[in-house]
Each structure stands twice: as structure tokens, then as C-alpha cells.
C-alpha positions in Angstrom: -2.4 -53.8 6.7 1.1 -53.1 8.6 3.6 -51.2 6.2 7.1 -50.6 7.3 8.7 -47.5 8.6 9.8 -45.5 5.6 13.7 -46.0 6.2 16.5 -42.5 5.8 17.8 -43.0 1.7 21.7 -43.1 1.4 21.7 -39.3 0.3 20.2 -38.1 3.0 22.2 -40.0 5.8 25.3 -38.5 4.3 24.2 -35.1 4.0 23.0 -34.8 7.7 26.5 -36.4 8.3 28.6 -33.7 6.4 25.8 -30.7 8.2 26.9 -32.3 11.4 30.3 -32.4 10.5 30.0 -28.4 10.0 28.1 -27.7 12.6 31.0 -28.9 15.2 33.6 -26.2 13.6 30.3 -23.8 13.2 29.9 -24.1 17.3 33.1 -24.2 18.0 33.6 -20.4 16.3 30.1 -19.2 18.0 32.4 -20.7 21.6 35.3 -18.4 20.8 34.0 -15.1 19.9 31.4 -15.2 23.0 34.0 -16.0 25.0 36.2 -13.1 24.2 33.6 -10.6 23.5 32.1 -11.4 27.2 35.8 -11.5 28.7 36.6 -8.0 26.7 33.3 -6.6 28.3 33.8 -3.7 31.0 33.1 -4.6 34.0 33.2 -8.0 35.7 30.6 -10.4 37.9 32.5 -9.5 41.4 32.2 -5.7 40.7 29.9 -4.8 43.6 29.0 -1.0 45.1 31.2 -2.4 48.0 34.5 -3.4 46.8 35.9 -6.7 47.8 39.3 -6.4 50.0 41.4 -7.8 48.0 42.3 -11.4 49.8 38.7 -11.7 49.4 38.5 -10.7 45.7 41.9 -12.7 45.1 40.4 -16.0 47.0 37.1 -15.8 44.7 39.0 -15.7 41.5 41.2 -18.7 42.3 38.2 -20.7 43.4 36.8 -20.1 39.9 39.8 -20.0 38.2 39.7 -16.8 37.0 43.0 -16.1 37.8 44.8 -17.7 35.3 46.0 -16.4 31.9 42.7 -16.4 30.0 44.7 -18.3 26.7 43.8 -20.8 29.9 40.7 -20.2 31.1 39.3 -20.9 27.4 41.0 -24.1 27.0 39.6 -25.1 30.5 36.2 -23.9 29.5 36.5 -25.8 26.2 37.1 -29.1 27.8 34.2 -28.6 30.1 32.0 -27.8 26.8 32.8 -31.4 25.2 32.3 -33.3 28.6 28.7 -31.3 28.7 29.6 -29.1 31.3 28.9 -25.5 31.0 30.2 -24.8 34.7 28.8 -22.9 38.2 26.8 -19.9 37.6 29.5 -16.9 39.2 25.9 -15.3 40.2 24.0 -17.5 42.0 25.2 -20.0 44.5 25.3 -23.6 44.4 23.6 -23.6 41.1 25.6 -24.8 37.4 24.4 -23.6 34.5 22.7 -26.8 33.5 20.5 -26.5 36.2 19.4 -22.9 35.5 18.5 -24.2 31.5 16.6 -26.8 32.7 14.6 -25.0 35.6 14.0 -22.5 33.0 14.2 -23.7 29.5 10.1 -25.0 29.7 9.0 -21.9 30.3 10.7 -20.9 27.0 9.9 -23.9 25.4 6.2 -23.9 25.9 5.7 -20.0 25.4 7.9 -20.3 22.0 6.4 -23.8 21.2 2.5 -22.5 21.4 3.2 -19.1 19.7 5.4 -20.7 16.5 2.4 -22.9 16.2 -0.4 -20.4 16.1 1.5 -18.0 13.9 2.4 -21.2 11.6 -1.7 -22.1 11.3 -2.9 -18.1 11.3 -0.5 -16.9 9.1 -0.3 -19.9 6.6 -4.2 -19.5 6.2 -4.2 -16.1 6.1 -1.5 -16.0 3.4 -3.8 -18.9 1.3 -6.6 -16.8 1.3 -4.9 -13.5 0.2 -3.4 -15.3 -2.5 -6.7 -16.8 -3.6 -8.3 -13.9 -3.8 -5.3 -11.9 -5.4 -5.4 -8.1 -5.7 -9.2 -8.2 -3.7 -10.4 -6.7 -0.8 -9.5 -9.5 1.5 -5.7 -9.5 -0.2 -5.3 -6.1 0.5 -7.0 -6.3 4.0 -4.6 -9.3 5.0 -1.7 -7.5 3.1 -2.3 -4.4 5.3 -2.5 -6.1 8.9 0.8 -7.6 7.9 2.8 -5.0 7.5 0.9 -3.5 10.9 1.9 -6.5 12.6 5.8 -6.2 11.1 6.1 -2.5 12.3 4.9 -2.5 15.6 7.2 -4.1 17.9 6.3 -6.0 20.5 7.2 -3.8 23.5 4.3 -1.6 21.7 2.0 -4.2 21.5 2.2 -5.8 24.6 1.7 -3.0 27.0 -1.3 -2.6 24.9 -2.6 -5.5 25.6 -2.2 -5.4 29.2 -3.7 -1.9 29.7 -6.9 -3.7 27.2 -7.4 -6.8 28.8 -6.0 -6.6 32.1 -6.4 -3.1 33.4 -9.7 -2.3 31.6 -11.4 -5.1 31.0 -9.9 -7.7 33.5 -10.2 -10.9 31.7 -6.6 -11.8 32.2 -4.2 -11.3 34.5 -1.3 -8.7 33.6 1.8 -10.7 34.1 2.9 -14.0 36.6 3.8 -17.6 35.7 0.9 -19.1 37.7 2.5 -22.8 36.8 1.9 -21.9 33.5 -2.3 -21.5 33.8 -3.8 -21.1 30.4 -5.0 -17.6 31.3 -1.2 -16.4 31.8 -0.2 -17.9 28.2 -2.9 -15.9 26.3 -0.9 -12.5 26.1 2.6 -13.4 26.0 1.9 -16.4 23.3 -0.6 -13.5 21.2 2.4 -11.3 21.4 5.1 -13.7 20.5 3.2 -14.9 17.3 1.6 -11.2 15.8 4.9 -10.6 14.0 5.2 -14.4 12.9 2.2 -14.1 11.6 2.5 -10.9 9.7 6.0 -12.5 8.2 4.4 -16.0 7.8 1.3 -14.6 5.9 2.9 -12.1 3.6 5.7 -15.2 2.5 3.0 -17.8 2.2 0.9 -15.5 -0.3 4.1 -14.5 -2.2 4.5 -18.4 -2.3 1.0 -19.3 -3.6 0.5 -16.6 -6.1 3.7 -17.5 -7.5 2.5 -21.5 -7.9 -0.7 -20.7 -9.2 0.4 -19.1 -12.1 2.7 -22.4 -13.1 1.7 -24.2 -15.7 0.5 -27.4 -13.7 -1.3 -25.4 -12.0 -3.3 -24.6 -14.9 -3.2 -28.1 -16.4 -5.4 -29.4 -13.2 -7.3 -26.9 -13.3 -7.7 -27.4 -17.3 -8.8 -30.6 -16.0 -11.9 -29.6 -13.9 -10.8 -30.0 -11.2 -12.5 -28.2 -8.0 -10.3 -25.0 -7.1 -10.2 -25.9 -3.4 -8.3 -29.5 -4.1 -6.2 -27.6 -6.5 -5.4 -25.3 -4.2 -5.1 -27.3 -1.2 -3.4 -30.7 -2.7 -1.3 -29.1 -5.6 -0.4 -26.0 -4.6 -0.1 -25.2 -0.9 3.1 -27.8 -0.6 4.9 -26.1 -3.4 3.9 -23.0 -1.9 5.3 -23.6 1.5 8.3 -24.9 0.5 10.1 -21.6 1.0 8.3 -20.7 4.3 10.1 -23.7 5.6 13.7 -21.6 5.3 12.4 -19.3 7.4 11.0 -20.9 10.2 14.2 -22.8 11.5 15.3 -19.7 12.4 12.2 -18.3 13.6 11.4 -21.4 15.7 15.5 -21.2 17.5 14.0 -17.5 18.1 11.1 -18.1 20.0 12.1 -21.5 21.8 14.9 -19.7 23.6 12.9 -16.9 24.7 12.2 -13.1 24.2 13.8 -10.8 25.9 11.0 -8.3 26.0 7.9 -10.7 26.5 9.2 -12.4 29.4 10.6 -8.9 30.8 7.1 -7.3 30.5 5.3 -10.3 31.4 7.3 -11.3 34.4 8.1 -14.8 33.0 10.4 -16.9 34.3 12.3 -18.0 31.3 15.5 -18.3 29.2 15.2 -14.5 27.7 14.6 -13.1 31.1 17.7 -14.7 32.3 19.9 -14.1 30.0 18.9 -10.4 30.2 19.8 -10.6 34.0 23.1 -12.9 33.5 24.4 -10.5 30.8 23.7 -7.5 33.2 25.7 -9.0 36.1 28.3 -10.4 33.6 27.4 -14.0 34.9 29.6 -15.2 32.3 29.1 -19.2 32.1 24.9 -18.7 31.8 25.2 -16.1 29.1 27.6 -19.3 27.6 25.5 -21.6 28.0 22.6 -19.5 26.5 24.4 -18.8 23.5 25.4 -22.3 23.3 21.9 -23.4 23.2 21.0 -20.5 20.9 23.4 -21.8 18.5 22.8 -25.6 18.8 19.0 -25.2 17.9 20.1 -23.0 15.2 22.2 -25.7 13.3 19.8 -28.4 14.2 16.6 -26.5 13.1 18.2 -25.0 10.1 19.1 -28.9 9.3 15.6 -30.2 10.1 14.4 -26.9 7.4 16.5 -28.1 4.9 14.9 -31.8 5.1 11.3 -30.6 4.9 12.3 -28.4 2.4 13.5 -31.3 0.1 10.4 -33.2 1.1 8.1 -30.4 0.5 9.7 -30.0 -3.4 10.9 -32.8 -5.1 12.9 -30.7 -7.5 15.6 -30.6 -4.5 18.7 -33.0 -4.4 19.9 -33.4 -0.5 23.9 -33.1 -1.9 
């Protein structure tokens, strides 16, 4: 029998509307701080080893509107952002910031999406197993591995994996994109996912341990329900609620690219481009990536709050 799709409730729509209204001044503040911090940094996009002649430098500055007073540049940039125009790149000829984002975002989105999916599935599974065997051998093993995953940074794990699986064993390529071939994705995705697996497993375990001690779980067990059903049907939903709050910023960080991983594996993603553009003082490209990251943070935090309310009926959207 066909059932109509559930419509958003009025409180939910009001909550979303309020959050979107708050997001506008937040994004405005981020843009303002990033704009003036970039301009305050020493150096400029047209500083080269070979100094330009004064006449050529004046013409280049006038072409990009950088000869005008800083407040005027700021207002002009804000007007462009409001129209959806992030401006031209100052270092890449005949390319706009939107073109650069469109060309490089798919790489970071694919890597980040695969990494956060792998981290969520593996991390949550390990956390549930550790909580179900609390203070046992499996619990200590999972938490020990999680501590190592948190402590060891990606710039250590990435070269180790390259040395083992690319240089020594020859199973995987050491780097490159190769149109997103799976062999080129394995090591970057694993390196990105490992720290997240460690954090997610610890958060899931903590949530599960607390929930398994609650009264309604004791009641479910007293009714004779199988332990697997108690864990999967009753405890897991409540235990995952705190994890959702963490996944919002984590997803934004992974989806916009990892500076270290994309640099080590020579991947044409947003993270690598962000580093290069920051070093070259390509103001517009850096600003564009900051806006994308801030927008993702605001959007994913909103989604996380909605999921939190869906997982925990006691939470009210106000």
C-alpha cells in the first residue's frame, strides 16, 4: 500500500528558518575576517622574483581593482559574493574561482565521502563491540588501537602506507589520481579514515556504555529480548545521537579536502589547491575555499541537529 511521504512539521520548518537566518550574519563575519586577514598578510599575489616595472604593476593592480581603497575593495567583493560571483583567480589566467572549485571539488568530495562512510561504519561497529564486551580483552584492544589512531598524525601514516604497499609490496600506486581508479583511492581514503575511525569508535563506545546501563535497557532485558536485539533495536539509536554532533564538522573537513593527504599523494583536490593558493597569495581562490568550508560547516551542523532530534525523541527543535 502506498503511503504519502512525511512532511516537515511546523516546528522543524521554523527551526530551519531560524538557523538559516543566523547563518547569514555568521557567513558575513567569516568573509569579513578572512578578507582583511588575507590583505594584512605580508606579500601579495604579484610579488615575484623578478620585480615588475611600476607601470606594469599599476596596470595589473587596476585590472583586478586592487588599486582602490581597501574598504571599496571589500564592498565590491561582498557585492560579487551576493551575486554568486567569487571573482577571477589572481594567479591562474583566464580562470574564475568558481571554475577552479568545480574542477577540483569532485576529487575532494569523492575522497571525503568514501573516508567518512568507511569511518562511520567501521568506527561505530568497533565502538558497539567494545561496549558490549566492556572491560574485556576486545574492549581494551579497540580502545588501544583508537588511542594510536588519534595520536599518530596523517603525515606519519601516509608515508608508512606508501612505503609498505607501494614501495615494498608494489600492490598500490604511490600517488596520482588516474581518473579516480580504485587502486589510487585505497591509501588516501584509509589515511583520511583512520583518525576518524578512532574518534568515532571512542564516542560510540562511550554512548553505548551509558545507554546499556539505563533503565529501559534493563527492562528490555528483563522481558527476555535477545541481546542482539536489545543492542541494535533499543540501545544503538540513542547511543549514536551524540556521535551525530561530531560528524557535522568532521564531514565538512573531509569533504573540502585534506591538506596533508592530497599533498602527499599528489591529488588535485581542494586541500592541495588551498595550500598552493595561500602560498601564492591568490586572495580570491583562498577566500572562495573559506566560504565553501564555512558554508558546509553551517549546513552540516544544521543537518546534524535535525538528525539528533530524529534519533532522540526527547530533543525538541526550538
